[in-house]
Steps between C-alpha positions, in 0.01 A plus 500: 500500500607733240875551488565188705347219282642503154341294227763396217191489253475884549849509339431275212527149633266250328544174698404279217799269518616613154576882527832629639387676815856585619499871463146538639596305818835684535310842478247377755780399741667830458178691579455285801849560632418869530244439773611159643197365318351178384512368132169314479466252219151428385423147361715417202821344364782768494798420270788706619879535500674541847302712747742700714332533831613827690478559870161525681266396211240209517425287185170349563243265351207303644619144593258244348765239414513128614750219431369442152314821426699802393268760648384807305791740538802372330844654415714314233823559330522692174849383375710191514810682606371692810653398816194525713142622514513726805831645624510608867876602576387848626146426599528601862173495670325374190233224476386243229155378583252268348667460152568189292833506318501253223848432349379273222845348509637776283866565455768343705542559867238761514378581841153598635599759771861583509750714709868565409746613751688714247191707430430613849489884507313587810668386825304319781271202551292420190168413696372370171168313545382220257153395605235266365673468150529212265844474336532209262640361182830710489803354336702628790412543863152616611654732744869596451608712805877572473620766747179477690456691822173465674217352281182326580322245288151386620194315377665447160556221248833456323469184298610311179796729432807345354726640772425560869165593626686765697887558488656700780829672535481741776327534836194587697214321330163408630344202308164413637208304380612444149486214242831394329395217254646315215811715432797373297751562775413559868170641626709746700865563579835635394847394393713761678446711810152560611396576870231607746200326347166412660352215294164417658182313391584449142412201281798383297434212268599309195824707419747332290828551675386535871259675713727745670860555401687673782857540374697751683191581718500638843253605766196338362170417682323227296183436695152334428556414128369208295770363258371243271640278229826665435669339218825513708530581875230712650785714656867529401738682740850535368780745482536752203756726335458877531679808417522740796483849380610667818822297538557468132540120461311177442448252789278213591179555693422228751124475576428574862223611746224317319182400689275235338209424717127395473518403129339210331727355248363233259620256223814674421752358237255417234749497216817461708748229420436228766741536783656813361539819704166623361303195610398658833270762664785725638864504362744682721869546444762728655239690710519654849247593765205330328187394695271234351243450769138396515421426136311212348634293209324251276563289207251434214446468129361756229131579508311209383766253651730538202873543506746376760462490880753760613722600643737221621630737779367755734793732570852461355769709674878517500766744621279707728559665836276647782183343360183346643283251331241392759149407577383456139228256424597285213225243457557397238787719445706307232517183327834395615644718783359793690825680556825422305780654694826496295708655762800721462326742752638772722400563839153447665275338234209366689274240342234364718135403571400475140211263510361274215603229283617427145231334277633260240369575140356160474255582788329768309442270200347226704171677574361844428577685809490873543690495831676227690255561782207406267700200378567373845131551605407232229719253676728451178823665621728268677805691372351796687463318840848359454652834453344638815631206688845576365529181284673489176275496198640381171 
């Protein structure tokens, strides 16, 4: 493997969590770039300034981390004022595998892995691969991908960052089998144009703003995810401002062509103001061509039966067109109302065959049920049988 695997310790890195290992790591990256090689980090804690990852290089460690355990190969920032830990603007065909990136909440708005549109030099799809990494405790976003063109993030854990778990401004992303947990903003999303994303089989939980923020998003396939205890909605779909470089002017991006299917969405709206826009599983405004079909929605409290039963509403929508909300199982899908349709729509908004029932909050406090089905089986759920019979329940 000589010439292909490069060890930063051969160039002076110590990995003791105290020494500045920046120059040693940068030298190892430079050597690896000459052969499209691998920079392999032995066990240690490496303090470093920004690592600028070039094209066709792999940064690799052995993944031994868990939710609470850091693992044995950790990269951490050197300075309070650095903008990120690993910079990937021109890392075409490069991979980051098996590393723990611990931001230690240093600085302000420092990101874990970051891409900047203005720094792209090499044209073409990035094909950056982030795999089996733990990215946590950053004062900014765990992953900050601005100007993204073709990136995959798999088997990774981006959590407890003050910003987003992953922020996307760009297109062509493959987000599969990840864990976006406890971030200060959304687990995943963007606030301006972002497009062509496969978001599949991820766990998105306990994020402070929402689970997924799809502002100005288009052409998404959101399938087979588990979205749990978002502090606001599980999913927000709204229009967003964008500057269009080709036409040279600002405009509003209307979200469209988004498929949401086969997801389990549970106990959203933890900290939402009751009956506000955020007190729901999905909030959708000024959107077109959205399909929300075949999902399940549940209310519940925090772990240990603490906190409020939420949300009050399953789906809130207004001013949409050419959308389908159908065949969702919503038992119990909300506390007050399964679908709150505020109207103002354009053509062809279809809402049908969404089955289930709201569950008044008082019902959850009267026993110790885990599901309404369990509660009903004990013969103590007259409110449930009344709902199924279509009768009012105060």
